[in-house]
Each structure stands twice: as structure tokens, then as C-alpha cells.
ZAFINU-693002 format. One record per residue (C-alpha): residue number from 0; residue in three letters; x, y negated, z negated. Coordinates in steps of 0.1 Angstrom, whole numbers, m for minus. Layout:
# residues N
+-----+-----+-------+-------+-------+
:   i :  aa :  east : north :    up :
+-----+-----+-------+-------+-------+
: NUM : ALA :     X :     Y :     Z :
...
+-----+-----+-------+-------+-------+
# end
This chain:
# residues 102
+-----+-----+-------+-------+-------+
:   i :  aa :  east : north :    up :
+-----+-----+-------+-------+-------+
:   0 : MET :    m2 :    m4 :     2 :
:   1 : ILE :    14 :   m37 :    11 :
:   2 : PHE :    10 :   m68 :    m8 :
:   3 : ASP :     5 :   m99 :     1 :
:   4 : LYS :    30 :  m119 :   m21 :
:   5 : GLU :    20 :  m146 :    m7 :
:   6 : LYS :   m11 :  m167 :   m35 :
:   7 : PRO :   m47 :  m162 :   m19 :
:   8 : GLN :   m66 :  m189 :    m4 :
:   9 : LYS :   m87 :  m212 :   m26 :
:  10 : VAL :  m124 :  m197 :   m16 :
:  11 : GLU :  m143 :  m230 :    m8 :
:  12 : LYS :  m175 :  m224 :   m28 :
:  13 : LYS :  m206 :  m241 :   m14 :
:  14 : HIS :  m243 :  m257 :   m34 :
:  15 : ILE :  m272 :  m250 :   m18 :
:  16 : TYR :  m300 :  m273 :   m34 :
:  17 : ILE :  m332 :  m260 :   m26 :
:  18 : ASN :  m357 :  m289 :   m37 :
:  19 : ARG :  m381 :  m271 :   m61 :
:  20 : PHE :  m399 :  m303 :   m64 :
:  21 : LYS :  m423 :  m326 :   m42 :
:  22 : PRO :  m408 :  m347 :   m16 :
:  23 : PHE :  m398 :  m379 :   m36 :
:  24 : ILE :  m425 :  m407 :   m21 :
:  25 : PRO :  m416 :  m442 :   m31 :
:  26 : PHE :  m444 :  m464 :   m54 :
:  27 : THR :  m445 :  m496 :   m53 :
:  28 : LYS :  m439 :  m524 :   m80 :
:  29 : GLU :  m482 :  m526 :   m79 :
:  30 : GLN :  m489 :  m496 :   m70 :
:  31 : LYS :  m472 :  m483 :  m107 :
:  32 : GLN :  m489 :  m512 :  m123 :
:  33 : THR :  m519 :  m500 :  m113 :
:  34 : ALA :  m516 :  m464 :  m121 :
:  35 : ASN :  m501 :  m482 :  m161 :
:  36 : ASN :  m533 :  m491 :  m166 :
:  37 : VAL :  m553 :  m472 :  m156 :
:  38 : GLU :  m584 :  m466 :  m188 :
:  39 : LEU :  m569 :  m436 :  m199 :
:  40 : ALA :  m601 :  m422 :  m224 :
:  41 : GLU :  m624 :  m425 :  m193 :
:  42 : PHE :  m595 :  m407 :  m169 :
:  43 : LEU :  m586 :  m380 :  m191 :
:  44 : CYS :  m626 :  m374 :  m191 :
:  45 : MET :  m628 :  m374 :  m156 :
:  46 : ARG :  m601 :  m343 :  m154 :
:  47 : GLY :  m627 :  m328 :  m179 :
:  48 : GLU :  m607 :  m331 :  m220 :
:  49 : LYS :  m625 :  m333 :  m250 :
:  50 : LEU :  m626 :  m371 :  m266 :
:  51 : GLU :  m639 :  m373 :  m298 :
:  52 : ARG :  m648 :  m418 :  m308 :
:  53 : ALA :  m627 :  m424 :  m341 :
:  54 : GLY :  m638 :  m463 :  m343 :
:  55 : ARG :  m620 :  m482 :  m316 :
:  56 : GLU :  m604 :  m451 :  m306 :
:  57 : TYR :  m608 :  m417 :  m286 :
:  58 : LYS :  m588 :  m391 :  m301 :
:  59 : LEU :  m582 :  m362 :  m272 :
:  60 : ILE :  m593 :  m326 :  m291 :
:  61 : TYR :  m569 :  m299 :  m276 :
:  62 : THR :  m558 :  m264 :  m287 :
:  63 : ASP :  m526 :  m243 :  m276 :
:  64 : GLY :  m507 :  m217 :  m290 :
:  65 : GLY :  m510 :  m236 :  m327 :
:  66 : GLY :  m552 :  m243 :  m326 :
:  67 : LYS :  m572 :  m270 :  m322 :
:  68 : HIS :  m552 :  m305 :  m323 :
:  69 : ASP :  m566 :  m343 :  m323 :
:  70 : SER :  m532 :  m362 :  m331 :
:  71 : ILE :  m530 :  m377 :  m297 :
:  72 : THR :  m553 :  m409 :  m297 :
:  73 : MET :  m555 :  m437 :  m270 :
:  74 : SER :  m569 :  m469 :  m270 :
:  75 : GLY :  m577 :  m481 :  m228 :
:  76 : ASN :  m541 :  m477 :  m221 :
:  77 : ARG :  m519 :  m466 :  m249 :
:  78 : TRP :  m518 :  m433 :  m267 :
:  79 : PHE :  m498 :  m424 :  m295 :
:  80 : ASP :  m490 :  m386 :  m305 :
:  81 : HIS :  m492 :  m398 :  m348 :
:  82 : LYS :  m470 :  m358 :  m349 :
:  83 : ALA :  m443 :  m363 :  m321 :
:  84 : GLN :  m443 :  m401 :  m327 :
:  85 : THR :  m443 :  m410 :  m297 :
:  86 : GLY :  m467 :  m430 :  m274 :
:  87 : GLY :  m472 :  m455 :  m239 :
:  88 : GLY :  m494 :  m463 :  m211 :
:  89 : ALA :  m514 :  m435 :  m182 :
:  90 : ILE :  m474 :  m428 :  m169 :
:  91 : LYS :  m459 :  m413 :  m196 :
:  92 : PHE :  m488 :  m401 :  m208 :
:  93 : MET :  m488 :  m377 :  m178 :
:  94 : GLN :  m457 :  m372 :  m183 :
:  95 : TYR :  m452 :  m361 :  m219 :
:  96 : PHE :  m489 :  m343 :  m217 :
:  97 : TYR :  m490 :  m327 :  m180 :
:  98 : GLY :  m454 :  m328 :  m173 :
:  99 : MET :  m461 :  m340 :  m141 :
: 100 : ASN :  m430 :  m361 :  m129 :
: 101 : PHE :  m430 :  m393 :  m100 :
+-----+-----+-------+-------+-------+
# end
């Protein structure tokens, strides 16, 4: 058996990028503002979510592996998760609760 004493050549690694997400759609500043100003309670009712009135706010009633929860409150286009101590506007809610991105 004959061995080549030369240094082995470096093999160039090629990375293949697979876009698993939808293609990027550029939104205008006005479109982002319009989306972020959506009345959350009304929008979530249209999506079939269960809401409960609590004074001037609404509580989102949902269940997950840990049981029934009502720690997310909303008023207008603003929301707050009292358990996780986070909140924000309508776009951030969709990212946080539904795992959406844009």
C-alpha cells in the first residue's frame, strides 16, 4: 500500500440554506402602525378566542398543558401577561402568543 505523504487538501464545506419560512414581505411604516393599532379584544373574538370582561380590560381565557389561564389582560391595542411580566402592542402579541413573525 502506498501512502501519499502530501498534506490532504482542504475540502470546502458548502452550506445549503433552506428557507423554511415564508418569503420576506416588506411592510411600509404605515402598514406596521395600522397592524399594531388593532383593537386586540375585537380581533381575538373574530379568531374565536374566549375573552372575559374585567372592568375596562379583557382577560384572555386559554388552556394549555398546565390548565386554564387568565393571566393575559388587554385594553385597546395593548396587552400584558401578568405571569410572564411582558406585554406590548398587537404585533408583539401575535408574535408572543401565536408564534408569528413578520
